[in-house]
ZATOR-609514 format. One line per 8 residues: number of its first residue (from 1); their letters; for each residue x, y, z of N, C-alpha, C. Coordinates in Angstrom, 2 decimals, always signed. Layout:
<sepas>
NUM = A = X:Y:Z:X:Y:Z:X:Y:Z  ... .
</sepas>
This chain:
<sepas>
1 = MDASLKTR = +22.39:-3.45:+45.45:+21.23:-3.92:+46.20:+19.99:-3.79:+45.35  +19.08:-4.77:+45.45:+17.84:-4.73:+44.72:+17.04:-3.48:+45.11  +16.48:-2.80:+44.11:+15.79:-1.53:+44.36:+14.60:-1.71:+45.29  +13.88:-2.82:+45.13:+12.71:-3.05:+45.99:+13.12:-3.25:+47.44  +14.28:-3.89:+47.66:+14.76:-4.10:+49.02:+15.16:-2.76:+49.64  +15.82:-1.91:+48.86:+16.19:-0.59:+49.36:+14.95:+0.20:+49.75  +13.91:+0.08:+48.94:+12.67:+0.79:+49.24:+12.05:+0.30:+50.53  +12.03:-1.03:+50.72:+11.46:-1.58:+51.95:+12.25:-1.15:+53.16 .
9 = RAADISPA = +13.57:-1.12:+53.04:+14.40:-0.74:+54.18:+14.24:+0.74:+54.49  +14.12:+1.54:+53.45:+13.90:+2.96:+53.68:+12.59:+3.18:+54.42  +11.61:+2.33:+54.11:+10.29:+2.46:+54.74:+10.33:+2.09:+56.21  +11.42:+1.45:+56.69:+11.54:+1.13:+58.11:+11.56:+2.39:+58.97  +11.98:+3.50:+58.37:+12.03:+4.78:+59.08:+10.83:+5.59:+58.63  +9.96:+5.92:+59.55:+8.75:+6.64:+59.17:+9.10:+8.06:+58.71  +8.33:+8.61:+57.81:+8.55:+10.00:+57.37:+8.57:+10.97:+58.53  +7.71:+10.75:+59.51:+7.67:+11.65:+60.67:+8.97:+11.59:+61.46 .
17 = DRVEFGRR = +9.51:+10.37:+61.64:+10.77:+10.23:+62.38:+11.93:+10.86:+61.61  +11.94:+10.72:+60.30:+13.00:+11.34:+59.50:+12.99:+12.85:+59.66  +11.82:+13.43:+59.57:+11.69:+14.88:+59.68:+12.09:+15.34:+61.08  +11.58:+14.65:+62.09:+11.86:+15.05:+63.47:+13.33:+14.87:+63.81  +13.91:+13.78:+63.36:+15.34:+13.53:+63.59:+16.16:+14.67:+63.01  +15.92:+14.99:+61.74:+16.69:+16.03:+61.08:+16.50:+17.40:+61.72  +15.27:+17.73:+62.06:+14.99:+19.03:+62.66:+15.70:+19.19:+63.99  +15.57:+18.18:+64.86:+16.19:+18.28:+66.18:+17.71:+18.22:+66.09 .
25 = LRTWYRRN = +18.22:+17.42:+65.18:+19.67:+17.31:+65.00:+20.26:+18.65:+64.58  +19.67:+19.30:+63.61:+20.22:+20.56:+63.10:+20.06:+21.69:+64.11  +18.96:+21.69:+64.84:+18.77:+22.71:+65.88:+19.84:+22.57:+66.95  +20.08:+21.35:+67.38:+21.12:+21.09:+68.38:+22.48:+21.54:+67.88  +22.80:+21.24:+66.63:+24.11:+21.59:+66.08:+24.33:+23.10:+66.07  +23.33:+23.84:+65.66:+23.48:+25.29:+65.60:+23.77:+25.89:+66.97  +23.35:+25.22:+68.01:+23.57:+25.72:+69.37:+24.85:+25.18:+70.01  +25.36:+24.06:+69.52:+26.44:+23.37:+70.22:+27.68:+23.07:+69.37 .
33 = ARDLPWRK = +27.70:+23.44:+68.12:+28.82:+23.09:+67.24:+30.14:+23.70:+67.73  +31.19:+22.92:+67.64:+32.51:+23.44:+67.97:+32.97:+24.42:+66.89  +33.78:+25.37:+67.29:+34.32:+26.37:+66.37:+35.59:+25.81:+65.74  +35.44:+25.18:+64.57:+36.56:+24.54:+63.89:+36.85:+25.27:+62.59  +38.12:+25.47:+62.25:+38.48:+26.32:+61.10:+37.92:+25.84:+59.77  +37.85:+24.54:+59.56:+37.39:+24.03:+58.26:+35.87:+24.17:+58.09  +35.17:+24.56:+59.14:+33.74:+24.82:+59.01:+33.45:+26.26:+58.57  +34.50:+27.04:+58.39:+34.35:+28.44:+58.00:+34.67:+28.67:+56.53 .
41 = TRDAYRIL = +34.88:+27.61:+55.79:+35.26:+27.73:+54.39:+34.40:+26.83:+53.52  +34.28:+27.22:+52.25:+33.67:+26.35:+51.25:+34.70:+26.01:+50.17  +35.95:+26.28:+50.46:+37.03:+25.97:+49.52:+37.28:+24.46:+49.51  +37.12:+23.85:+48.35:+37.18:+22.38:+48.26:+38.54:+21.83:+48.68  +39.61:+22.52:+48.30:+40.95:+22.06:+48.67:+41.13:+22.08:+50.19  +40.75:+23.18:+50.82:+40.91:+23.30:+52.26:+40.06:+22.26:+53.01  +38.88:+22.00:+52.49:+38.04:+20.98:+53.11:+38.64:+19.60:+52.91  +39.19:+19.34:+51.73:+39.84:+18.05:+51.50:+41.00:+17.85:+52.47 .
49 = VSELMLQQ = +41.82:+18.87:+52.65:+42.95:+18.76:+53.58:+42.45:+18.42:+54.98  +41.42:+19.10:+55.42:+40.89:+18.81:+56.76:+40.38:+17.38:+56.86  +39.68:+16.92:+55.84:+39.11:+15.57:+55.90:+40.21:+14.50:+55.88  +41.25:+14.72:+55.10:+42.36:+13.77:+55.08:+43.07:+13.76:+56.43  +43.29:+14.93:+56.99:+43.97:+15.01:+58.29:+43.16:+14.36:+59.40  +41.84:+14.49:+59.32:+40.98:+13.98:+60.38:+40.83:+12.46:+60.36  +41.28:+11.83:+59.29:+41.20:+10.37:+59.23:+42.16:+9.77:+60.24  +41.63:+9.13:+61.27:+42.40:+8.45:+62.30:+43.30:+9.39:+63.10 .
57 = TQVSRVVT = +42.93:+10.67:+63.17:+43.69:+11.64:+63.94:+42.72:+12.51:+64.73  +43.02:+12.77:+66.00:+42.13:+13.55:+66.85:+42.00:+14.99:+66.37  +40.82:+15.53:+66.57:+40.54:+16.90:+66.12:+41.53:+17.89:+66.73  +41.84:+17.75:+68.01:+42.75:+18.70:+68.67:+44.11:+18.74:+68.00  +44.59:+17.61:+67.54:+45.88:+17.59:+66.86:+45.78:+18.19:+65.47  +44.69:+17.91:+64.78:+44.52:+18.44:+63.43:+44.44:+19.97:+63.45  +43.77:+20.53:+64.43:+43.67:+21.99:+64.53:+45.05:+22.62:+64.56  +45.98:+21.98:+65.22:+47.34:+22.51:+65.32:+48.06:+22.52:+63.98 .
65 = YYDEFLTR = +47.84:+21.49:+63.17:+48.59:+21.34:+61.92:+47.90:+21.96:+60.71  +46.60:+22.10:+60.77:+45.81:+22.51:+59.61:+46.27:+23.84:+59.01  +46.30:+24.88:+59.81:+46.70:+26.20:+59.31:+48.16:+26.23:+58.86  +49.00:+25.52:+59.57:+50.42:+25.49:+59.20:+50.60:+24.86:+57.83  +49.89:+23.77:+57.57:+50.01:+23.09:+56.28:+49.50:+24.00:+55.16  +48.37:+24.66:+55.39:+47.79:+25.52:+54.35:+48.63:+26.77:+54.12  +49.38:+27.20:+55.11:+50.29:+28.33:+54.92:+51.42:+27.92:+53.98  +51.90:+26.71:+54.12:+52.97:+26.23:+53.26:+52.46:+25.86:+51.87 .
73 = FPTLAHVA = +51.24:+25.33:+51.82:+50.66:+24.89:+50.55:+49.24:+25.47:+50.44  +49.12:+26.73:+50.04:+47.81:+27.39:+50.02:+46.84:+26.90:+48.95  +47.32:+26.21:+47.93:+46.45:+25.70:+46.87:+46.89:+24.32:+46.44  +46.02:+23.67:+45.68:+46.38:+22.37:+45.10:+47.62:+22.47:+44.23  +47.73:+23.56:+43.48:+48.88:+23.74:+42.59:+50.18:+23.80:+43.37  +50.16:+24.43:+44.54:+51.37:+24.47:+45.37:+51.77:+23.07:+45.81  +50.79:+22.25:+46.14:+51.09:+20.86:+46.51:+51.68:+20.12:+45.32  +51.08:+20.31:+44.16:+51.52:+19.60:+42.96:+52.95:+19.95:+42.57 .
81 = RAKPSRVT = +53.35:+21.20:+42.75:+54.68:+21.65:+42.34:+55.77:+21.25:+43.33  +55.36:+20.87:+44.54:+56.34:+20.50:+45.57:+56.81:+19.07:+45.37  +57.97:+18.78:+45.88:+58.44:+17.40:+45.88:+57.61:+16.62:+46.91  +57.37:+15.35:+46.63:+56.60:+14.54:+47.59:+57.16:+14.60:+49.01  +58.48:+14.63:+49.12:+59.11:+14.66:+50.44:+58.76:+15.92:+51.21  +58.56:+17.06:+50.50:+58.20:+18.31:+51.17:+56.78:+18.22:+51.72  +55.91:+17.55:+50.99:+54.53:+17.42:+51.44:+54.46:+16.51:+52.67  +55.14:+15.39:+52.62:+55.14:+14.48:+53.78:+55.85:+15.10:+54.97 .
89 = EAWDGLGY = +56.84:+15.93:+54.70:+57.54:+16.64:+55.78:+56.57:+17.57:+56.52  +55.73:+18.27:+55.76:+54.74:+19.17:+56.37:+53.67:+18.39:+57.12  +53.52:+17.10:+56.79:+52.56:+16.22:+57.44:+53.13:+15.60:+58.71  +54.40:+15.80:+58.95:+55.08:+15.15:+60.06:+54.39:+15.44:+61.39  +54.11:+14.39:+62.14:+53.41:+14.53:+63.41:+51.98:+14.04:+63.35  +51.43:+13.94:+62.14:+50.06:+13.45:+61.97:+50.01:+11.95:+61.74  +51.12:+11.38:+61.24:+51.14:+9.95:+60.96:+50.35:+9.58:+59.72  +50.30:+8.29:+59.43:+49.57:+7.78:+58.27:+49.92:+8.59:+57.01 .
97 = YARARNLH = +51.19:+8.53:+56.64:+51.72:+9.40:+55.59:+51.19:+9.08:+54.20  +50.53:+7.96:+54.04:+49.90:+7.66:+52.75:+48.89:+8.75:+52.39  +48.30:+9.37:+53.40:+47.35:+10.45:+53.14:+48.03:+11.61:+52.44  +49.23:+11.96:+52.88:+49.99:+13.06:+52.26:+50.44:+12.68:+50.86  +50.87:+11.43:+50.69:+51.32:+11.00:+49.36:+50.16:+11.00:+48.38  +49.00:+10.56:+48.84:+47.82:+10.57:+47.96:+47.39:+11.99:+47.63  +47.51:+12.90:+48.58:+47.17:+14.30:+48.31:+48.08:+14.86:+47.23  +49.35:+14.51:+47.26:+50.29:+14.98:+46.24:+49.93:+14.41:+44.87 .
105 = KLARRVTD = +49.62:+13.13:+44.82:+49.22:+12.51:+43.55:+47.95:+13.16:+43.01  +46.99:+13.37:+43.89:+45.72:+13.99:+43.49:+45.96:+15.40:+42.94  +46.78:+16.17:+43.65:+47.05:+17.55:+43.21:+47.70:+17.58:+41.84  +48.62:+16.68:+41.60:+49.28:+16.65:+40.29:+48.31:+16.28:+39.18  +47.39:+15.37:+39.46:+46.42:+14.99:+38.44:+45.44:+16.12:+38.14  +44.90:+16.73:+39.21:+43.88:+17.75:+39.02:+44.45:+19.00:+38.34  +45.68:+19.39:+38.69:+46.25:+20.65:+38.19:+47.25:+20.44:+37.05  +47.28:+19.25:+36.47:+48.24:+18.97:+35.39:+49.65:+19.28:+35.86 .
113 = NGRAADRT = +50.03:+18.64:+36.95:+51.36:+18.79:+37.55:+51.66:+20.22:+37.99  +50.61:+20.95:+38.35:+50.79:+22.30:+38.84:+50.71:+23.38:+37.78  +50.57:+22.98:+36.52:+50.54:+23.98:+35.44:+49.18:+24.67:+35.34  +48.11:+23.96:+35.70:+46.76:+24.54:+35.64:+46.35:+24.97:+37.05  +46.86:+26.11:+37.47:+46.70:+26.54:+38.86:+45.26:+26.88:+39.22  +44.43:+27.14:+38.21:+43.05:+27.54:+38.50:+42.10:+26.35:+38.64  +42.58:+25.16:+38.40:+41.71:+23.99:+38.50:+41.46:+23.62:+39.95  +40.27:+23.13:+40.21:+39.92:+22.72:+41.56:+39.27:+21.34:+41.53 .
121 = LPADVESL = +38.84:+20.89:+42.66:+38.23:+19.56:+42.76:+36.84:+19.55:+42.15  +36.44:+18.42:+41.58:+35.07:+18.32:+41.05:+34.05:+18.34:+42.18  +32.81:+18.62:+41.83:+31.76:+18.74:+42.84:+30.99:+17.45:+43.08  +30.91:+16.59:+42.07:+30.08:+15.39:+42.20:+30.86:+14.23:+42.80  +30.15:+13.41:+43.54:+30.76:+12.31:+44.28:+31.48:+11.33:+43.35  +30.88:+11.00:+42.23:+31.46:+10.02:+41.32:+32.82:+10.46:+40.82  +32.95:+11.72:+40.41:+34.24:+12.22:+39.92:+35.27:+12.29:+41.04  +34.84:+12.66:+42.21:+35.76:+12.72:+43.35:+36.31:+11.33:+43.68 .
129 = RDLPGIGA = +35.47:+10.31:+43.57:+35.90:+8.94:+43.88:+36.99:+8.45:+42.94  +37.11:+9.05:+41.78:+38.12:+8.64:+40.82:+39.52:+9.17:+41.16  +39.60:+10.06:+42.13:+40.88:+10.68:+42.47:+41.62:+9.87:+43.54  +42.97:+9.92:+43.54:+43.76:+9.13:+44.50:+43.43:+9.47:+45.95  +43.23:+8.44:+46.75:+43.04:+8.61:+48.18:+41.66:+9.06:+48.62  +40.72:+9.18:+47.68:+39.38:+9.62:+48.05:+38.41:+8.45:+47.99  +37.91:+8.08:+49.16:+36.93:+7.01:+49.24:+35.52:+7.58:+49.32  +34.58:+6.72:+49.64:+33.17:+7.12:+49.64:+32.90:+8.23:+50.65 .
137 = YTAGAVSS = +33.45:+8.10:+51.85:+33.20:+9.11:+52.86:+33.79:+10.46:+52.46  +35.06:+10.48:+52.06:+35.72:+11.74:+51.72:+35.04:+12.41:+50.53  +34.62:+11.62:+49.56:+33.91:+12.18:+48.41:+32.62:+12.85:+48.85  +31.87:+12.19:+49.73:+30.64:+12.78:+50.24:+30.89:+14.04:+51.04  +31.97:+14.05:+51.83:+32.29:+15.21:+52.65:+32.66:+16.41:+51.79  +33.51:+16.22:+50.79:+33.91:+17.34:+49.93:+32.71:+17.85:+49.13  +31.93:+16.95:+48.59:+30.77:+17.35:+47.80:+29.77:+18.12:+48.66  +29.55:+17.66:+49.87:+28.58:+18.30:+50.76:+29.12:+19.60:+51.35 .
145 = FAYERRAA = +30.34:+19.57:+51.89:+30.85:+20.70:+52.64:+31.42:+21.81:+51.77  +31.93:+21.47:+50.60:+32.47:+22.50:+49.70:+31.43:+23.03:+48.73  +30.59:+22.13:+48.23:+29.66:+22.51:+47.16:+28.19:+22.46:+47.58  +27.94:+22.11:+48.82:+26.58:+22.02:+49.35:+25.68:+21.14:+48.48  +26.21:+20.00:+48.08:+25.43:+19.01:+47.35:+24.73:+18.09:+48.34  +23.65:+17.46:+47.88:+22.94:+16.48:+48.71:+23.69:+15.15:+48.64  +24.79:+15.08:+49.37:+25.63:+13.89:+49.35:+25.68:+13.30:+50.75  +25.46:+12.00:+50.85:+25.54:+11.30:+52.13:+26.99:+11.03:+52.48 .
153 = LVDTNVAR = +27.25:+10.84:+53.76:+28.58:+10.44:+54.20:+28.44:+9.59:+55.46  +29.31:+8.60:+55.57:+29.29:+7.72:+56.74:+30.73:+7.48:+57.17  +31.11:+8.07:+58.30:+32.39:+7.74:+58.92:+32.09:+6.96:+60.20  +33.09:+6.75:+61.04:+32.89:+5.95:+62.25:+31.84:+6.56:+63.17  +31.91:+7.88:+63.36:+30.95:+8.55:+64.24:+29.53:+8.48:+63.68  +29.40:+8.75:+62.40:+28.07:+8.73:+61.77:+27.50:+7.32:+61.80  +28.33:+6.32:+61.50:+27.85:+4.94:+61.52:+27.30:+4.56:+62.89  +27.98:+4.99:+63.94:+27.54:+4.67:+65.30:+26.19:+5.32:+65.59 .
161 = VLERVFAP = +26.04:+6.59:+65.21:+24.77:+7.28:+65.44:+23.64:+6.61:+64.68  +23.85:+6.33:+63.41:+22.79:+5.74:+62.59:+22.42:+4.34:+63.09  +23.42:+3.58:+63.50:+23.13:+2.23:+64.01:+22.30:+2.30:+65.27  +22.69:+3.15:+66.19:+21.96:+3.22:+67.47:+20.56:+3.80:+67.30  +20.43:+4.82:+66.47:+19.14:+5.49:+66.33:+18.17:+4.67:+65.50  +18.61:+4.16:+64.36:+17.70:+3.56:+63.40:+17.82:+2.04:+63.21  +18.98:+1.47:+63.48:+19.18:+0.06:+63.16:+20.04:-0.66:+64.19  +19.58:-0.74:+65.45:+20.36:-1.41:+66.48:+20.72:-2.85:+66.08 .
169 = GTKAKTTA = +21.94:-3.22:+66.35:+22.39:-4.56:+66.03:+23.08:-4.67:+64.68  +23.00:-3.63:+63.86:+23.68:-3.64:+62.57:+25.18:-3.69:+62.80  +25.86:-4.60:+62.14:+27.31:-4.74:+62.30:+27.99:-3.81:+61.30  +28.41:-2.67:+61.80:+28.91:-1.60:+60.93:+30.18:-1.98:+60.18  +30.93:-2.95:+60.66:+32.19:-3.30:+60.02:+32.04:-4.34:+58.92  +30.83:-4.85:+58.74:+30.60:-5.82:+57.68:+30.14:-5.11:+56.41  +30.29:-5.79:+55.29:+29.85:-5.21:+54.02:+28.36:-4.93:+54.03  +27.59:-5.89:+54.53:+26.14:-5.72:+54.59:+25.77:-4.58:+55.53 .
177 = GQRRLWQI = +26.48:-4.49:+56.67:+26.20:-3.43:+57.62:+26.51:-2.06:+57.05  +27.63:-1.95:+56.36:+27.99:-0.68:+55.72:+26.96:-0.28:+54.68  +26.53:-1.26:+53.90:+25.53:-0.97:+52.87:+24.24:-0.46:+53.51  +23.85:-1.09:+54.59:+22.63:-0.69:+55.29:+22.75:+0.73:+55.84  +23.85:+1.06:+56.45:+24.03:+2.38:+57.06:+24.14:+3.48:+56.01  +24.77:+3.18:+54.88:+24.82:+4.17:+53.81:+23.42:+4.42:+53.24  +22.63:+3.34:+53.15:+21.27:+3.49:+52.65:+20.45:+4.37:+53.60  +20.63:+4.18:+54.91:+19.94:+5.01:+55.89:+20.40:+6.46:+55.76 .
185 = AESILPRT = +21.71:+6.66:+55.65:+22.25:+8.01:+55.53:+21.65:+8.75:+54.34  +21.50:+8.05:+53.23:+20.92:+8.66:+52.04:+19.44:+8.94:+52.21  +18.75:+8.05:+52.92:+17.30:+8.19:+53.05:+16.89:+9.33:+53.96  +17.77:+9.77:+54.86:+17.41:+10.82:+55.81:+18.00:+12.18:+55.43  +18.59:+12.29:+54.24:+19.14:+13.58:+53.82:+18.02:+14.62:+53.70  +18.31:+15.86:+54.07:+17.33:+16.94:+53.86:+17.12:+17.17:+52.37  +16.16:+18.00:+52.04:+15.81:+18.22:+50.64:+16.78:+19.12:+49.90  +17.49:+19.99:+50.62:+18.38:+20.93:+49.96:+19.84:+20.67:+50.33 .
193 = GRATWTHN = +20.73:+21.12:+49.46:+22.14:+20.97:+49.73:+22.61:+21.80:+50.91  +22.03:+22.99:+51.07:+22.43:+23.84:+52.19:+22.07:+23.19:+53.51  +20.87:+22.63:+53.61:+20.48:+21.94:+54.83:+21.32:+20.68:+55.04  +21.73:+20.05:+53.94:+22.56:+18.85:+54.03:+23.91:+19.17:+54.64  +24.47:+20.35:+54.32:+25.74:+20.77:+54.94:+25.62:+20.70:+56.46  +24.58:+21.33:+56.99:+24.38:+21.34:+58.44:+24.08:+19.95:+58.98  +23.25:+19.22:+58.26:+22.86:+17.87:+58.66:+24.08:+16.96:+58.81  +24.95:+16.96:+57.81:+26.13:+16.09:+57.85:+27.11:+16.52:+58.93 .
201 = QALMELGA = +27.32:+17.82:+59.07:+28.19:+18.29:+60.15:+27.61:+17.88:+61.50  +26.30:+17.99:+61.62:+25.64:+17.67:+62.89:+25.73:+16.19:+63.23  +25.56:+15.33:+62.25:+25.69:+13.89:+62.48:+27.07:+13.55:+63.04  +28.10:+14.13:+62.42:+29.46:+13.87:+62.87:+29.69:+14.43:+64.28  +29.14:+15.62:+64.54:+29.32:+16.25:+65.84:+28.60:+15.48:+66.93  +27.41:+14.98:+66.63:+26.67:+14.20:+67.61:+27.45:+12.96:+68.01  +28.04:+12.28:+67.03:+28.83:+11.10:+67.32:+30.10:+11.39:+68.08  +30.65:+12.58:+67.88:+31.89:+12.96:+68.55:+31.67:+13.44:+69.97 .
209 = LICTARVA = +30.53:+14.09:+70.23:+30.32:+14.74:+71.52:+29.30:+14.05:+72.43  +28.28:+13.44:+71.85:+27.17:+12.89:+72.64:+27.08:+11.37:+72.52  +26.90:+10.89:+71.31:+26.73:+9.46:+71.06:+28.11:+8.83:+70.82  +28.94:+8.85:+71.83:+30.33:+8.45:+71.67:+30.50:+6.93:+71.75  +31.67:+6.48:+71.37:+31.95:+5.05:+71.38:+31.95:+4.49:+72.80  +32.49:+5.25:+73.74:+32.61:+4.76:+75.11:+31.30:+4.91:+75.90  +30.63:+6.05:+75.71:+29.40:+6.31:+76.47:+28.37:+6.97:+75.56  +27.16:+6.45:+75.59:+26.06:+7.12:+74.90:+25.36:+8.01:+75.91 .
217 = HCSRCPVR = +25.52:+9.31:+75.78:+24.95:+10.26:+76.73:+23.49:+10.53:+76.35  +22.67:+9.54:+76.55:+21.28:+9.60:+76.08:+20.48:+10.73:+76.71  +20.75:+11.05:+77.96:+19.98:+12.09:+78.63:+20.22:+13.47:+78.02  +21.35:+13.63:+77.31:+21.68:+14.91:+76.67:+21.49:+14.87:+75.16  +20.98:+13.76:+74.65:+20.89:+13.59:+73.20:+19.64:+14.28:+72.65  +19.80:+15.10:+71.62:+18.64:+15.81:+71.07:+17.68:+14.93:+70.29  +18.12:+13.73:+69.88:+17.26:+12.87:+69.05:+16.80:+11.63:+69.80  +16.88:+11.65:+71.13:+16.52:+10.45:+71.89:+15.06:+10.05:+71.70 .
225 = GVCKSAPE = +14.20:+11.02:+71.34:+12.79:+10.71:+71.16:+12.51:+9.79:+69.99  +13.43:+9.73:+69.01:+13.23:+8.84:+67.86:+14.29:+7.73:+67.82  +15.09:+7.63:+68.86:+16.19:+6.66:+68.88:+15.72:+5.31:+69.39  +15.97:+4.26:+68.62:+15.55:+2.91:+68.98:+16.39:+2.32:+70.11  +17.53:+2.96:+70.43:+18.39:+2.44:+71.49:+18.26:+3.21:+72.79  +17.54:+4.32:+72.77:+17.42:+5.14:+73.98:+16.56:+4.43:+75.02  +16.92:+4.57:+76.30:+16.10:+3.98:+77.37:+14.67:+4.52:+77.30  +13.71:+3.67:+77.54:+12.31:+4.08:+77.46:+11.98:+5.23:+78.41 .
233 = TLKPAAGR = +12.70:+5.31:+79.52:+12.43:+6.37:+80.49:+12.77:+7.75:+79.96  +13.58:+7.80:+78.88:+13.98:+9.08:+78.31:+13.16:+9.45:+77.09  +12.25:+8.58:+76.70:+11.45:+8.84:+75.51:+10.18:+9.56:+75.89  +9.59:+10.30:+74.94:+8.38:+11.07:+75.22:+7.16:+10.16:+75.34  +6.09:+10.72:+75.81:+4.84:+9.97:+75.89:+4.36:+9.62:+74.51  +3.55:+8.57:+74.41:+3.05:+8.10:+73.11:+2.39:+9.23:+72.35  +2.69:+9.29:+71.06:+2.07:+10.28:+70.21:+2.73:+11.64:+70.22  +3.84:+11.75:+70.99:+4.53:+13.03:+71.03:+6.03:+12.80:+71.01 .
241 = VS = +6.75:+13.57:+70.20:+8.20:+13.49:+70.15:+8.77:+14.68:+70.88  +9.53:+14.43:+71.94:+10.07:+15.53:+72.75:+11.36:+16.05:+72.17 .
</sepas>
């Protein structure tokens, strides 16, 4: 995208709205976040496993399988040394087995077929994208959640939140729509990696619990004051963000 166009689009969101959105989002998350096991670690491998499992699979089901899989394969090297069939067997019940096969390929590449047991995943998004099965979202998630880097991420939940709050009518499934939403996600990142960890978790949580696909629970939404899709009756008086 042309740099000047990106700048103009970023300017669509006022600095005040960016700050207020982030502040209210993170405050809400700290009070309402679900207690999920992968939020208690900064281990890149464990975070990668959770992110792969969560692709097209409900959180409740992933919680059941997550610890069991990590007990069988506690490190990338353990995955690399196993036969592919053992890895997919441990994935049984989650479906979409290409995720397990890609994890095995990735583990073998990163650890030199299991011989370099101390090797771990890279921290930067670009290097992560070069690994099997890691797309833009997963790279951003691992970089942000494991290494606390200022990395944007856009999954289905985040795309819905960003579209409703900042860019109503954006078609998230189109190339142009995806580009627009990623640009928004990058433009509203906090200044530090530590704050970005909370920010990204909060965006995903808001989409999962409040700004859902079936119902937008605007009356309970912490960012309704800056949301372009919120009913006017729920917005604060002019000049004040509630």
